[in-house]
N, C-alpha and C positions, 0 to 999 in steps of 0.2 A: 216739485220740491227736491232740493239737493239732499242726498243722504250722507251720513257720516262716512268719511273716506273719499268722497268725491271732490271735496274741497280741501286743499292742502296749502298751508302757509309755510314755505320752506325756510323763511327767515324768522319764524315764530320763536317764542320764548323771550322773556325779558330778564335782564340781570341788572343789578345796581349794587353799589357799595359806597361806604364813606368811612374814613378813619381820621382821627385826630392825632397828629404827630406829637402833640404835647400830652397825649393821654387824657384829654378832657372828656368827661362823660356826657353822652347825649342820650335822650330818650329815643325810643323806637318810632316816635311819631313822624319824624322827617322822612325816614326811609320807607315807611308805609305809604306816606303821601306821594313819594317819588314814583311809586308803581302805578299810580292812577293814570297818568298820561300814556302809559304803555299798556293799558288795559287790553287792547285788541291783539297784543302779542301772545296772550294766553287764552285758554278756552274754559277755564274753571275746573280743570282736572288736576290742578296742583299749584300750590303757592307755599312759600316758606322763607324763613329768615334765620340767620345765625348772628349771635351777638357775643362780643368779647368784653370781659370785665364786669359782668352782671352779677357775679356771686362773690363779692369780696369777703363776705363773712365766712365763706367756705372755700376760699381760694386754693387751699392745699388739698382739697378733696376732688375726686373724679365725680362729675355730675352726670349720672346716667338718666337720660330722658327716654321713656319707654312707652310703647303701645302694647296693650293687652286686649285680647278678644273677649275675655270674660274674667270674673273674679277668681275662679279656680286656677286659671293660668297664672294670674298675678301671684296667688299664694304659693304655687309651685316654684315660680321664678324667685320670689323673695327667699324661700327656703334655700334655694341654690346659692343665691348671693351671700347669704349669711354663713355659708360654709367656706366661702372664698374671701370675703371682705368683712371689715368692720363697717356695718351700715350705721352711719351717724344720724341720718335723717331720711325718712321716706314720706312722701306726701303726693297728693294729686297736684298736677300743674294747674294753677288757676286759669279758668276760662270764662268768657262772657258769651252766652248763647247767641248764635247768629242765625237768622232764618235761611241763609244760603249755604250754611255749613251743617251737614246732617250726617247721620250714621257714624258719629265719632266713636272710636274705641275708648277703652279706659286709658287715660293719659297720666302717667306718673313720673316722678323724678326721685332719684336716690342719690344721696351724697355719701360716697364710699371711699375707703382706702384699703388696699390689699393687705391681708393678714401676713405679717412677717414670716410666720411659720410656713405658710403655703409657698411664699416666694423662695424660702430656703430649701424646702423639699424639692421644688421644681428647678431651682437654680436659674431663675429668670429675673431680669430687671422688671420693675413694676409696669413700665409702658408696654413691654412685650406681653406681659401677663394680661394686662387689661385688653389689649388688642385681641389676644387669643380668646379671652372670655366673651368679648363682643361677637366674634365669629361663631363661637360655640352656641350662644343663645340664639343668634339669628338663623343658624343652620339647623339646630337640633331641637329647639323648643318651639313647637308649633303654636302659633298664636301670640308669640312674644317677640318684640323687636326692639333692640336698642338703637335709637336713631340719633343719639348724641352721647359722647363719652369723654369729653375733655374737662380740663380744670378751668374754673372761672369763666366758662363760656357755655352757651347752650344753643341748640337748634330748635326751631318751632315750625312745624309744617303740617299741612292738611290738604284734603281735596277741596279746592275752592280757588277763587281769585285771590291774589296776594293781599290786596287791600282789605278784603274780608278776613283773611287769615290773621292779619295783624290785629284787627279788632277782636277777633275770637280769642287770641292768646293774651290780650291786654298788654301789648308791647309798649304802649305809652307809659306803663308803670315801671318799666325796666330802664336802667341806665348803663350804657356801655361805651367804650372808647372806639369801638369799631363795629360796623354792621354790614351784613350782606343780605341780598334779597333776590328772589326768583319768582317769576310767573311762568307757568309751564304750558306748553302746547305740544303734548306727546304725539308723535307720529308713528312710532313703531312698537310702543310698549304701553301697557295699561295705565290708566289713571287710578292710583290708590294711595292711601295715606303714607305707606312706607316708601312709595316710589316718587313722592314729591321731593324737590330739592330744598335745601342743601343736603348733600351726602357728607357724612362725617366719619372720622375715626380719630380717637384721641382729640387733640386740639385742631386737627385739620378739617376744614369744611370747603366744599366745592359747589359752586353754582355754574351752570353750563347752558349755553345756547348753541345748538347744532346737533349733528349726528356723527357717530363714530363708526366709520365703515370698517375699521380695523378691530372692532370689539372682540370678535372671537379669538383672534391671535393674541390680543392684549390679555384677555381673560385667561386663556389657557396658560400663558406664561406666568402671570401673577399668582394663579392658584397653585403653582408648584411651591410657593413659599408660605403656604398656610392661609392665604386669603380666600374667602368664599363669596362669590357674587350671588346674592340671594334676593335682591330687592327689585328684580324685573325691569331694570332700565340700564342703558349703556353707561350713563354718567357715573354710576357707582364705582366702576373700575378706575376712573381717573383718580379718585381719592386714594385708593389702595396703591396705585402706581406711585403717587407722590409720597405717600407714607414710606413705601419701600425704598425709594430713591434717596429721600432726605434723612429719614430717621434710621433706617436699617443700613443703607449703603454709605451714608454720610456725605452725600453730594450737597453742594450749595443749591439754593433755589435757582440761580441762573443756570447751573449745570443741569439741574433737573428739567428746566425749560428747554434746554438744548437737546434733551433726550426725547421728550414728548412732542416737541415742535422742531425737530432737528433740521438744520439747514440742508439744502440739496447738496449732493456730492460736488456738483460743479461750483457751488458757492464756497464750500470748504476749500476746494483746490485753488480758488482764486484769492484766498486770504494771504495778505502780505506778512502778517504777524505769524511767524513759524510756530511759536508756542501755542497761540490760540488755535492754529490749524491742527496741531497734534492733539490738543485736547478734544476738539470737535471730532476728529477721526476716531479717537479712543471711545468717546461716548456712543457714536453711531455703530462702532464695531462690537462693543461689549453689550449694549442694550438694544439691539435692533428690533426685538419684539415689543418694545415699549414705545416705539414711535406711534403716535396717534394720528391716523389719517381721517380725512373728512373735514367738513367745515365745523369750526368751533370757536367760541370765545368763552373763556372761563375766568372766574375770580376765585382764587384760593385764599381763604382766611386761615390765619394761624396765630399762635400766641405772640402778640406784639406786632402784627403786621398783616399786609395784604399783598398778593401778587395777581396781576391781571395779565392774560396771555391770549393772543389770537393764534389760529392756525397759520402756517407759514405763507399761505396764499391770501390770508385775510379775507375769508369768505363769509365772515359774520361781522356785523357792526359792533364797535365798542369805542367810546370816547372817554377821555380823562380830563378833569378840570381841577383847579386849585383855588383856594381862598384862605388867606391867613395860614393857620396851622392845619387846615383840613384838605384832604384829597378826595375827590369824588370820581366814581367810575360808573358808567351805565351804558346800556345799549343805545340810548338816544340822549341827545343834549337836553331835550325837554325835561327829562327826569332829573338831571343835575340842576337845572334852573329852578325846579320846585324846591330842592334842598337848599340851594343858595343862589338867589337871583343874580347876584353880582359876581358869580364865578369868573375867574380869570384863567388865562393860559390853557384854553380848551384845545385839545388836539386828539387825533386818532393815532394810537400806537401802530407801528409797522407790524406786518405779519411776522410771527415768530420771535418778536422782541419783547421780553417780559418787562412789565412795569412793577417794580418792587418798592413798597412803601413800608417803613417801620417806625414804630413809636420810639422816641428818644429814650435812651437807657435810663431806667429808674422812674419813668413816667407812668408805667402801667400800675394798676391798683394791686 
């Protein structure tokens, strides 16, 4: 009999995503079903989804999705939140018991807004304050984890196969204009609830297939700017890198992609557009420690859009398709065909070339 660790699937993990460029709402049923043909890409140690546009009634509030190990931890964390935020609503996240998902922690959500007096005292904008609060809870409050913290979006994840996780969280009852999904096959890190994908900070969410061989260098660099990698898996650092590059440094998504999947120097030197060449040189020179090496395909979700990106050698599969106002992304075409059998314009993006899809202005809820 083969033992754990003796069998390794290097191309494991499944990712999928769908977005409506018109901002039309879709239930989670299609994205959950899309994970079924990719079942063997994961091993039951993690599944999850991120959805955008699901909380229109609280769209101006940060939605904290949280795991707690016990009631006392929850009470302590709630007291801390009330010192920093106006807590408009706190409740259990509705679940549907599932025989293959066990040992669940306490799963709660809080709709909050930072107290103006606290922001004034600290002289921080609200996004930076929220990001620091998430880091503080996840680093210092044992048994409490914020696993989603954006506005009008939410992440739902667990130890289990993704199709079971979708049923567990009743995702057929939510409606969003954009969805991402992940089935996990961990190779170097443990399978636990906080370690399932997506990884999020504010409205950014990341699902990832692959391994990051540059993780230690990436982590050491990003932690100099207040981020803390506490969730025991390499993917977490991608979310923080993208938050740092786009929100903090003000780079465009394409520029951020050219940092984490930077072209080879020989490719840069061969560019005929001198302005593009100088930009790429600048990004590689200023952010060398944020180049992510190793095989990867990722989908970044954000407020109003998605970005799909392969490593520059395209060592992990990813395909994109379109139909009407929708764009579909997945590890395999079979998953896209489940969501839309008549998908058109199916193609595999080139290595290091981001696919960025945004909702038309004014179309999000």
